[in-house]
C-alpha positions in Angstrom: 96.0 106.2 97.5 99.1 106.0 95.2 100.0 102.6 93.7 103.3 101.3 94.0 105.4 99.2 91.5 107.3 96.4 93.4 109.6 93.9 92.6 106.9 91.4 93.8 103.6 92.2 95.6 103.3 91.0 99.0 100.0 91.2 100.4 100.3 91.1 104.4 97.3 89.3 106.2 96.1 90.6 109.6 98.3 88.8 111.9 95.2 88.7 114.7 92.5 87.2 112.3 92.2 83.4 112.1 93.4 81.6 109.0 90.9 82.3 106.2 90.3 79.9 103.2 91.6 81.5 99.8 88.9 81.8 97.3 90.6 81.0 94.0 89.4 81.4 90.3 90.9 81.2 87.0 88.8 81.9 83.8 89.3 83.1 80.2 89.8 86.5 79.6 86.9 87.4 77.2 83.9 89.2 78.2 81.3 86.3 78.9 83.9 84.6 81.6 84.7 87.9 83.1 81.0 88.4 83.7 80.7 84.8 85.1 83.7 85.2 87.4 82.1 88.4 88.6 79.0 86.6 89.4 80.6 83.7 91.2 83.0 86.0 93.2 80.2 88.1 94.4 78.0 85.3 95.4 81.2 83.7 97.4 81.4 87.2 99.4 78.1 89.1 99.5 77.1 87.9 102.9 80.2 89.1 104.2 79.9 92.6 103.4 77.2 95.5 103.0 75.3 96.2 99.9 77.9 99.0 99.2 81.1 97.1 100.0 79.5 94.5 97.2 79.2 97.3 94.8 82.9 98.4 95.1 84.3 95.1 95.0 82.1 94.7 91.7 83.2 98.0 90.4 87.0 97.6 91.2 87.0 93.8 89.9 85.0 94.7 86.5 87.6 97.6 86.2 90.5 95.3 86.6 89.3 92.3 84.8 88.0 94.3 81.7 91.3 96.5 81.5 93.0 92.9 81.1 90.8 91.6 78.5 91.1 94.8 76.5 94.6 96.2 77.2 96.2 93.3 78.6 95.3 90.8 75.8 93.9 92.9 73.2 90.4 91.7 73.3 91.8 88.7 71.7 89.8 86.3 73.7 92.9 84.2 74.3 94.9 83.9 78.0 93.7 83.5 81.6 93.0 85.5 84.6 93.7 84.3 88.0 92.1 85.6 91.1 92.6 84.7 94.8 90.7 86.6 97.7 90.9 86.1 101.2 88.6 87.9 103.9 90.2 88.9 107.2 89.1 91.8 110.0 90.9 94.4 107.8 89.0 93.9 104.4 89.2 91.6 101.5 92.8 91.2 99.9 92.8 90.4 96.4 95.3 89.1 93.7 94.7 89.6 90.0 97.1 87.8 87.6 97.4 87.2 84.0 99.9 86.8 81.3 99.3 89.8 79.0 101.3 92.5 78.4 102.8 94.9 81.2 100.7 97.4 82.9 101.8 101.0 81.6 103.6 103.2 84.0 101.0 106.1 83.6 98.2 103.6 85.0 100.5 103.5 88.3 101.3 107.4 88.6 99.4 110.8 88.6 96.0 110.0 90.0 95.6 109.2 94.2 97.5 110.2 96.8 97.5 114.0 97.6 95.9 114.6 94.0 93.0 116.1 93.6 90.2 114.4 92.0 90.0 114.6 88.0 87.4 116.0 86.3 86.1 113.1 84.3 86.1 115.0 81.0 89.7 115.6 81.3 90.7 112.2 81.5 92.3 110.2 78.7 90.2 106.9 77.5 90.2 104.4 80.1 91.4 107.2 83.0 88.7 106.8 84.9 88.7 103.5 85.5 92.0 103.7 87.2 90.5 106.4 89.1 87.9 104.4 90.6 90.2 101.5 91.4 92.6 103.7 93.4 89.8 105.3 95.1 88.2 102.4 96.5 91.3 100.4 97.5 94.0 100.5 99.8 97.6 99.2 99.5 97.7 98.7 95.9 100.8 97.1 94.4 101.5 95.7 90.9 104.7 94.2 89.5 105.7 92.0 86.5 107.2 88.8 87.9 108.3 86.2 85.3 106.5 87.4 82.3 103.4 87.6 84.8 101.2 90.8 85.8 100.5 90.6 89.9 98.0 93.0 90.9 97.3 93.2 94.5 94.9 95.4 96.8 92.8 95.5 99.9 89.2 96.3 99.7 88.6 97.8 103.0 85.6 96.5 104.7 83.7 96.6 107.9 84.8 94.4 110.5 83.8 90.7 110.3 81.2 89.9 113.1 82.8 87.4 115.6 81.0 84.2 116.4 79.8 83.7 120.0 
């Protein structure tokens, strides 16, 4: 999976799915708030996914949020992270926004796609987290829009069971 830098990420909802409510959550960019945001997000979606899918969601969001706290805001404890998620038949579409520094180009290239899996000992500090994100999600897009970072991706999930 190769990340793309675009002018403005445009998640594509499944047109055959009924309109789903969007889960929105904004929180402070600090470790305790990240933990609470992970907990509330998982609590909201855990009944709509398998245990493995919930684990993948937790890994991806923890990596993204912690990268924002550590690198985007420099562990300052200042700043806000905004999360929006919507579930449809194709999975969970996620949008993560922040006002921290721009995501470096090296985070968006070099891992994923047809490239072989890296050997963890050869990765620079922080490199394995982006590998995990790329390995677990689809349709990964990033842009910087009006001084704001926007990262969009889809976590593939088993189809929702339709109510009879």
